[in-house]
Steps between C-alpha positions, in 0.01 A plus 500: 500500500394517866583254778174307460563454127853378563378244760226381265755446223728314739208281608395424145842452340650294782177320593500604866203478737349790694666407830846502341426831322406659837823381662706614197328838512595541863863413435524733201328781697743471786813466290481612136239769507667676796831523317674197651591327182702199622442212264651229720305612809170517308555154348580360844180647639295365212640154562438503875172691523324385183635144533629472143826379355785735414450462123137615528599789729754612247237486223264710710771759571608511135140527369416771756804710406418453130142612548592797713780599264265484199244714684760766583630495143149545365437799726825662388411446131156650556661821624689542170197417285307804633 
């Protein structure tokens, strides 16, 4: 699953608008996707920059990690199926 797919799933499953998805993408690009996995920092940034409550920010973080984790798991399983 690529980044665009992950963001689309986040948008659909958490009912987020395009503006919020763009902001979330920027935060995840600058933190998660560059290897800076600091849950508390990411949640704080989501709350302040996207203007959402902490509970929603935690849901976004959790769902993102779940989607990325499932994508990685699927790629690993594909290697062993060949």
